[in-house]
NUMIGU-937817 format. One record per residue (C-alpha): chain; residue in one letter; z, x, y negated. Coordinates in Angstrom, 3 decimals, padded with zeros to 6 digits. Layout:
NUMIGU-937817
+-------+------+----------+----------+----------+
| romar | vose |       c3 |       c1 |       c2 |
+-------+------+----------+----------+----------+
|     A |    A |        Z |        X |        Y |
...
+-------+------+----------+----------+----------+
//
This chain:
NUMIGU-937817
+-------+------+----------+----------+----------+
| romar | vose |       c3 |       c1 |       c2 |
+-------+------+----------+----------+----------+
|     A |    M | -000.846 | -029.591 | -024.792 |
|     A |    P | -001.267 | -030.371 | -020.945 |
|     A |    F |  001.735 | -031.225 | -018.802 |
|     A |    E |  002.084 | -030.275 | -015.092 |
|     A |    V |  004.375 | -032.380 | -013.016 |
|     A |    Y |  007.183 | -031.202 | -011.055 |
|     A |    K |  006.922 | -032.060 | -007.286 |
|     A |    P |  010.278 | -030.942 | -005.714 |
|     A |    R |  008.910 | -031.698 | -002.250 |
|     A |    G |  005.506 | -030.069 | -002.563 |
|     A |    E |  003.777 | -027.721 | -000.253 |
|     A |    R |  005.775 | -025.889 |  002.173 |
|     A |    V |  005.495 | -022.254 |  001.829 |
|     A |    P |  005.438 | -020.297 |  005.303 |
|     A |    K |  008.718 | -018.455 |  005.925 |
|     A |    L |  007.405 | -014.617 |  005.673 |
|     A |    P |  008.857 | -011.749 |  007.777 |
|     A |    L |  010.386 | -009.332 |  005.240 |
|     A |    V |  011.426 | -005.726 |  005.562 |
|     A |    T |  013.797 | -004.091 |  003.306 |
|     A |    I |  013.929 | -000.345 |  003.497 |
|     A |    S |  016.981 |  001.632 |  002.181 |
|     A |    K |  017.815 |  005.266 |  002.405 |
|     A |    N |  019.417 |  004.880 |  006.087 |
|     A |    S |  018.059 |  001.947 |  007.470 |
|     A |    I |  015.465 | -000.719 |  008.010 |
|     A |    V |  016.826 | -004.362 |  007.482 |
|     A |    L |  014.661 | -007.220 |  009.140 |
|     A |    N |  015.241 | -010.732 |  007.860 |
|     A |    K |  015.622 | -013.535 |  010.065 |
|     A |    H |  011.702 | -014.483 |  010.196 |
|     A |    A |  010.842 | -010.834 |  011.305 |
|     A |    R |  013.791 | -010.707 |  013.904 |
|     A |    E |  012.576 | -014.171 |  015.316 |
|     A |    K |  008.806 | -012.969 |  015.557 |
|     A |    L |  010.056 | -009.784 |  017.465 |
|     A |    D |  012.471 | -011.715 |  019.579 |
|     A |    T |  014.221 | -008.363 |  020.811 |
|     A |    E |  017.208 | -006.494 |  020.628 |
|     A |    K |  015.667 | -003.105 |  020.677 |
|     A |    V |  012.463 | -001.588 |  018.648 |
|     A |    E |  010.390 |  001.275 |  018.600 |
|     A |    L |  009.388 |  002.939 |  015.207 |
|     A |    A |  006.549 |  004.707 |  014.513 |
|     A |    Y |  004.424 |  005.880 |  011.396 |
|     A |    D |  000.671 |  006.055 |  010.284 |
|     A |    K |  000.506 |  008.756 |  007.648 |
|     A |    E | -003.167 |  007.980 |  006.832 |
|     A |    Q | -002.254 |  004.113 |  006.414 |
|     A |    N |  001.154 |  004.653 |  005.028 |
|     A |    T |  002.310 |  001.964 |  007.518 |
|     A |    I |  005.313 |  001.790 |  009.728 |
|     A |    R |  004.990 |  000.004 |  012.946 |
|     A |    I |  008.118 | -001.850 |  014.171 |
|     A |    K |  007.354 | -002.751 |  017.731 |
|     A |    A |  009.621 | -004.779 |  020.337 |
|     A |    T |  010.331 | -002.625 |  023.390 |
|     A |    E |  012.787 | -002.387 |  026.424 |
|     A |    D |  014.151 |  000.803 |  025.527 |
|     A |    G |  014.233 |  001.900 |  021.799 |
|     A |    Q |  016.443 |  001.588 |  018.995 |
|     A |    N |  019.068 | -001.082 |  018.915 |
|     A |    I |  018.854 | -003.771 |  016.206 |
|     A |    K |  022.660 | -004.119 |  014.852 |
|     A |    K |  022.674 | -007.533 |  013.497 |
|     A |    T |  019.933 | -007.270 |  011.036 |
|     A |    K |  019.759 | -003.262 |  011.040 |
|     A |    V |  017.748 | -000.513 |  012.530 |
|     A |    F |  019.464 |  002.783 |  011.602 |
|     A |    S |  016.666 |  004.800 |  010.644 |
|     A |    R |  017.634 |  007.988 |  008.625 |
|     A |    G |  016.345 |  010.632 |  011.352 |
|     A |    F |  012.824 |  008.449 |  011.387 |
|     A |    F |  012.617 |  008.645 |  007.584 |
|     A |    N |  013.605 |  012.413 |  007.650 |
|     A |    H |  011.158 |  013.368 |  010.335 |
|     A |    F |  008.137 |  011.679 |  008.498 |
|     A |    N |  009.395 |  012.464 |  004.959 |
|     A |    I |  009.287 |  008.666 |  004.156 |
|     A |    A |  011.356 |  008.029 |  000.697 |
|     A |    A |  009.894 |  004.390 |  000.165 |
|     A |    K |  012.940 |  001.971 | -000.779 |
|     A |    G |  012.552 | -001.748 | -001.390 |
|     A |    K |  011.379 | -004.901 |  000.164 |
|     A |    Y |  008.353 | -005.178 |  001.887 |
|     A |    Q |  006.365 | -008.237 |  003.379 |
|     A |    A |  005.323 | -007.425 |  007.156 |
|     A |    K |  002.555 | -008.368 |  009.027 |
|     A |    Y |  002.891 | -009.875 |  012.506 |
|     A |    D |  000.442 | -008.825 |  015.232 |
|     A |    E |  001.161 | -011.191 |  018.124 |
|     A |    K | -000.862 | -009.144 |  020.795 |
|     A |    E |  001.317 | -006.111 |  020.309 |
|     A |    N |  004.386 | -008.014 |  019.341 |
|     A |    A |  004.742 | -005.738 |  016.277 |
|     A |    L |  005.397 | -005.774 |  012.565 |
|     A |    Y |  003.430 | -003.636 |  010.457 |
|     A |    V |  004.602 | -002.552 |  006.813 |
|     A |    S |  002.464 | -001.305 |  004.420 |
|     A |    L |  004.272 |  001.189 |  002.073 |
|     A |    D |  001.679 |  001.339 | -000.541 |
+-------+------+----------+----------+----------+
//
């Protein structure tokens, strides 16, 4: 039986921006908030790709601590997804893209 050696200080896994979607809100983890570096965001939805865009903006919805209250957004687009999703960051647009698939 082959043994594998445990190395506690092995390769560092990069910290990923994660987004948690609940019934009423979108919660951004520390790394997602650091990437956007803003207090307000614009929410958009692409039905064909089933993707939410969270973009930093001057005049949008407030991020209250870690949450963006989004019930109206979910209702408008009939989004029923819940759970944790990994977000992809686009540096050019300063936006996070969350695929709900």
